[in-house]
C-alpha positions in Angstrom: 11.1 90.9 14.3 10.3 92.8 17.3 6.7 92.7 18.1 5.5 95.8 21.2 3.6 96.1 24.2 0.8 97.9 24.4 -1.5 98.8 27.6 -3.9 96.0 27.4 -3.1 94.7 24.4 -3.4 91.4 24.5 -6.5 90.7 26.6 -8.5 93.1 24.0 -7.0 90.7 21.2 -8.1 88.0 22.9 -11.8 89.6 23.5 -12.2 90.1 19.6 -10.8 86.8 18.4 -13.8 85.3 18.5 -15.7 88.2 16.3 -12.9 87.7 13.6 -14.4 84.1 12.3 -17.6 86.0 11.6 -15.8 87.6 8.7 -16.6 84.0 6.4 -19.5 85.2 4.2 -20.6 87.9 1.8 -22.8 90.0 4.8 -19.0 90.0 6.6 -17.7 91.3 4.3 -16.5 94.5 5.8 -16.8 97.1 2.7 -17.1 96.6 -1.0 -16.5 99.4 -3.9 -19.0 99.3 -6.6 -17.2 96.9 -9.3 -17.5 99.8 -11.8 -14.8 101.6 -10.4 -12.3 102.6 -12.7 -8.7 103.8 -11.1 -7.6 105.4 -8.0 -8.5 109.1 -9.2 -12.3 108.1 -9.0 -14.7 107.9 -5.6 -16.5 105.3 -5.5 -19.9 104.2 -4.1 -19.5 101.6 -1.4 -22.2 98.8 -1.2 -22.4 98.6 3.1 -22.6 94.9 3.7 -22.4 94.9 7.5 -22.5 97.7 9.6 -25.2 99.4 8.3 -26.4 102.8 9.6 -28.8 103.5 12.3 -30.2 106.5 12.0 -29.8 109.2 9.1 -26.6 111.5 9.1 -25.9 114.5 6.9 -23.6 112.1 4.4 -26.9 109.3 4.2 -28.9 112.9 3.0 -26.3 114.1 0.9 -24.9 116.7 3.3 -21.8 115.6 4.2 -20.7 116.4 7.9 -18.9 119.9 8.0 -16.5 121.2 10.8 -17.4 124.1 12.7 -15.1 125.9 10.2 -16.6 124.4 7.3 -14.0 122.2 6.1 -15.3 118.8 5.3 -15.1 116.7 8.5 -12.9 113.4 8.3 -12.6 113.3 12.3 -12.5 109.6 13.5 -11.2 106.5 14.5 -10.6 104.1 11.5 -9.2 100.7 10.9 -7.6 99.4 7.6 -7.5 95.8 8.2 -8.2 94.0 5.6 -7.8 90.2 3.8 -7.2 92.0 0.1 -3.8 91.7 -0.9 -2.0 93.9 -1.9 -0.9 92.8 -5.0 -3.3 89.9 -7.3 -2.0 86.8 -6.7 -0.6 84.6 -9.6 -3.6 82.7 -8.9 -6.0 85.5 -10.3 -4.4 86.6 -12.9 -6.7 88.6 -15.5 -9.1 88.9 -12.5 -9.7 92.2 -11.9 -13.0 91.8 -9.2 -14.6 88.9 -7.3 -18.1 87.4 -7.7 -19.9 88.2 -4.2 -19.6 84.2 -3.4 -16.0 84.0 -4.7 -15.3 86.7 -2.3 -17.0 84.8 0.6 -15.0 81.6 0.1 -11.7 84.0 -0.2 -12.4 85.6 3.4 -13.2 82.4 4.6 -10.1 80.8 3.1 -8.0 83.4 5.0 -9.7 83.1 8.1 -9.3 79.6 7.9 -5.5 80.4 7.5 -5.2 82.3 10.4 -7.1 80.2 13.1 -5.2 77.1 11.9 -1.6 78.5 12.7 0.4 75.0 12.8 1.2 73.8 16.3 5.4 74.5 16.4 4.3 78.2 15.4 4.8 79.5 19.0 6.1 82.8 18.2 2.7 84.6 18.1 -1.1 83.5 18.5 -1.8 85.2 15.4 -5.2 84.9 15.3 -4.9 86.5 18.8 -2.6 88.8 17.5 -4.1 90.1 14.3 -7.5 90.2 15.2 -9.2 93.4 15.4 -12.8 95.0 17.0 -14.0 95.5 13.6 -14.5 91.9 12.0 -11.7 91.4 9.2 -13.3 91.4 5.3 -12.4 92.2 2.2 -12.1 96.2 1.4 -14.0 96.0 -1.8 -14.9 93.1 -4.5 -11.2 93.7 -6.1 -8.7 91.1 -6.3 -6.0 93.5 -5.2 -5.3 96.9 -3.4 -3.3 98.0 -6.6 -5.7 99.8 -8.8 -3.0 100.5 -11.7 -1.3 99.1 -13.1 -4.5 97.1 -13.7 -2.8 93.8 -13.6 -2.7 94.7 -10.1 1.0 94.4 -9.5 3.6 96.7 -8.4 5.9 97.8 -11.3 9.2 96.2 -11.7 11.8 98.2 -9.6 14.4 99.8 -12.3 18.1 98.3 -12.6 19.3 101.3 -10.2 16.5 100.3 -7.4 17.3 96.4 -8.1 21.2 97.1 -7.6 20.4 99.3 -4.1 18.5 96.0 -2.9 21.2 93.5 -3.2 24.1 95.8 -2.0 22.0 96.7 1.2 21.6 92.9 1.4 24.9 92.2 0.9 25.8 94.6 3.9 22.6 92.9 6.0 24.4 89.3 5.4 27.9 90.4 6.3 26.6 92.4 9.1 23.5 91.4 10.5 23.7 92.7 13.9 26.9 94.9 14.5 25.2 97.7 16.0 21.8 98.6 16.5 22.0 100.2 13.1 22.7 97.2 11.5 18.5 96.1 12.1 15.5 97.7 10.4 13.7 100.6 11.4 11.1 98.8 12.7 13.0 96.7 15.1 14.9 99.8 16.3 11.1 101.4 16.9 11.8 104.6 14.3 9.3 103.7 11.9 7.1 101.1 10.2 7.2 100.3 7.0 3.5 100.5 6.6 3.5 104.0 7.9 4.3 106.0 5.0 3.5 107.8 2.6 1.8 106.0 1.4 -0.1 104.2 4.5 -0.3 100.8 3.9 -2.4 98.2 5.4 -0.6 97.0 8.8 -0.3 93.1 9.6 -1.9 93.8 12.7 -2.6 97.0 14.7 -4.2 98.7 12.0 -5.9 102.0 13.9 -5.6 105.4 12.6 -7.4 108.6 14.0 -7.9 111.6 12.0 -8.4 114.9 13.7 -8.4 118.3 12.5 -8.3 122.1 13.5 -8.5 125.4 11.3 -5.7 124.6 8.6 -4.6 121.5 9.8 -5.2 117.6 9.7 -3.6 115.1 11.8 -3.5 111.1 11.1 -2.3 109.5 14.3 -1.2 105.8 13.3 -1.4 103.3 16.2 1.1 101.6 15.3 4.2 103.0 15.7 2.1 106.0 17.3 3.6 108.7 15.1 1.4 112.0 14.0 1.7 113.3 10.9 0.7 116.8 10.6 -0.7 118.0 7.6 -0.6 121.9 6.7 -3.5 123.4 4.7 -2.2 126.7 4.2 -0.7 126.9 1.1 3.0 127.2 2.8 5.4 126.5 0.8 7.8 123.4 0.8 10.9 122.8 3.0 14.3 123.5 1.2 15.3 120.0 -0.5 17.9 119.6 1.7 15.9 118.9 4.4 14.4 115.3 4.3 12.8 113.3 6.6 11.2 109.5 6.6 7.3 110.4 6.0 8.4 113.4 3.8 7.0 116.7 4.1 2.9 116.9 3.6 1.2 119.5 2.2 -2.5 119.0 1.8 -5.5 121.4 -0.1 -9.3 120.6 -0.2 -11.0 119.7 -3.3 -14.6 119.7 -3.2 -15.0 117.3 -0.6 -11.4 115.5 -1.2 -8.8 116.1 0.7 -5.6 116.0 -1.5 -2.1 115.5 0.3 1.2 115.6 -1.9 4.4 114.2 -0.3 7.7 115.2 -0.9 11.0 115.6 0.9 11.7 111.8 1.6 15.3 110.6 2.7 15.9 106.8 1.0 16.3 105.2 4.4 12.9 103.5 4.7 12.0 100.3 4.6 9.1 98.8 1.8 7.6 95.8 2.4 10.8 94.0 3.7 13.3 95.8 1.6 15.5 98.4 2.9 16.5 101.3 1.9 14.6 100.7 -1.7 12.6 103.8 -2.5 14.8 107.1 -4.0 15.1 110.9 -2.6 12.9 111.3 -5.8 9.8 109.9 -4.4 6.7 112.0 -4.7 3.0 110.5 -3.5 0.1 111.7 -4.1 -3.0 110.6 -1.3 -6.7 112.3 -1.8 -9.3 110.9 1.5 -12.9 111.2 0.7 -15.6 110.2 2.8 -17.9 108.3 0.8 -20.4 107.3 4.0 -20.8 108.0 7.3 -18.5 105.4 8.4 -16.1 104.9 5.5 -13.1 106.8 4.2 -11.9 106.1 0.5 -8.0 106.6 1.0 -6.5 106.8 -2.5 -2.8 107.1 -3.4 -0.2 107.0 -6.1 3.5 106.3 -6.3 6.0 108.0 -8.4 9.4 107.2 -7.8 11.6 107.1 -11.0 14.8 106.2 -10.0 12.9 102.9 -8.1 9.9 101.7 -10.6 9.6 101.4 -14.2 6.2 103.4 -13.9 4.2 104.9 -11.1 1.3 103.0 -9.4 -1.7 103.2 -7.6 -3.5 101.7 -4.9 -7.0 102.3 -2.6 -8.6 101.0 0.6 -11.1 101.8 2.8 -10.8 103.4 6.6 -13.7 101.9 8.0 -15.2 103.7 11.3 -14.5 101.6 14.4 -14.6 101.9 18.2 -11.4 103.4 20.2 -9.5 103.8 22.6 -6.0 104.3 19.9 -3.6 102.2 22.9 -0.3 103.9 23.4 2.5 101.8 21.0 5.0 101.5 23.9 7.8 100.4 21.0 10.9 101.0 23.1 9.8 99.6 26.6 8.8 96.7 24.9 11.8 96.4 22.7 13.4 93.1 24.2 14.0 92.0 20.6 16.4 94.3 19.5 18.5 94.0 22.9 18.2 90.1 22.7 19.3 90.0 18.8 22.5 91.8 19.8 23.6 90.5 23.1 23.1 86.9 20.6 25.0 88.1 18.6 28.1 89.1 21.1 27.9 85.7 22.4 28.4 84.4 18.8 31.1 86.6 18.3 32.9 85.8 21.6 36.0 83.3 21.2 35.6 80.1 23.0 36.7 80.1 26.6 39.6 77.5 27.5 38.2 74.4 28.8 38.3 74.5 32.5 40.9 71.5 34.1 40.4 69.9 37.5 43.1 72.0 40.4 46.0 69.5 41.1 45.7 68.0 44.5 48.4 69.2 46.4 49.8 68.9 50.3 48.0 65.3 50.4 44.6 67.3 50.0 
C-alpha cells in the first residue's frame, strides 16, 4: 500500500511520538461522551479530561460562537485520531460502554501494541507514522464508533453486495497489476477510503480544517488533501446522471447543528479495504455540532439498501488541534504504484536465454 510523502512529515511525527505514550490513563483520554448518549441523532455533553479550557469562551458561557454573518462557527483545525474501534470487538460483545478503569486499560493496551512493533516489521515505524500532535485516546466511553445497530457492528452485506465484492476480488486476483486502473483508488492518489462521506477515522494524518463563508462550509482533509464544498443556499441537486466519488453535499442549519445530506455517489469507491462495495443508491446524513470550544461531535447515518441489510450510524469527536495542515503530496511521492507495476512487468517478461561463452577462433 502506498504511503505518500508530506513536507516535514517524518520530523514532525518523531517529535510528537513520545507525547502519544502519555495517553495511558483516564486523564489522558482525549474525549469522552456521557454514557447516557442513546444514539447518533442526539448531541451528547462531553466530559473533558485533557486540554481543559483556559479562560472563558462563548461556548463555555452558553453562547456558542458565531461567524460575522451569524452562522454557528465551526471553523478550526481538528483531529479525529482515536483508539475507539469502528466496530465493537468480539471480546466486548454486549458491552456498550467502558468503565473509566476499563477505558484506561484499553488505551494502554493499544499504545503498547503501537510501540512494540515487531522488529522484523520494517515497512514503517508505526509509533512515528501513526502518532499525532494531540495524544490519542478514546473518542468516548463507548466500545465502538458504531452506535446503531446497538450491537456496535456494521450490518451484514446484502447478497448483491457480496457478489460485487467477490467479483471484484476475482478481477484483482487475475489482474493485480496490469495497469494503474487495476489498483485501488488510494494507491492511485485519487481518493482514500476514509474520506467519504461518511468521513471515517484514518490510520494516520487524521487532520481536518473547516472553513466557512456566507452560504458555504468547506472541509479540507489532510489525507489526501481534497476539499469538500458544502453549499447552504438550498440549491437543487445535480442530475442523477452525474455521479462523483464524494457524492454531492447539500447543507442546512438546524439550530446549532450543521446537517448535510449527501447523494449522487458513484459505485467505484473502496470501503474499508473492499473495492466497489457501495452502490449508487448510497445516501449519507451527517451532523456537525460544536459541543464545546474545542470539540465538534460528528454523527452520520449510512443508508444503501443495495449494499447493507439496514441503515447504520456512527459518531466520533473532532477535537481541536494545532496546525498547520501539511500538504499531502501523494502523486509526488507515489513510488509504490510505479514499483508495483514495474515489478509486475518483470515477472511477466519471458526469461532471457542463457548466455554462452563465445567460441574462441583464430587462436584467440
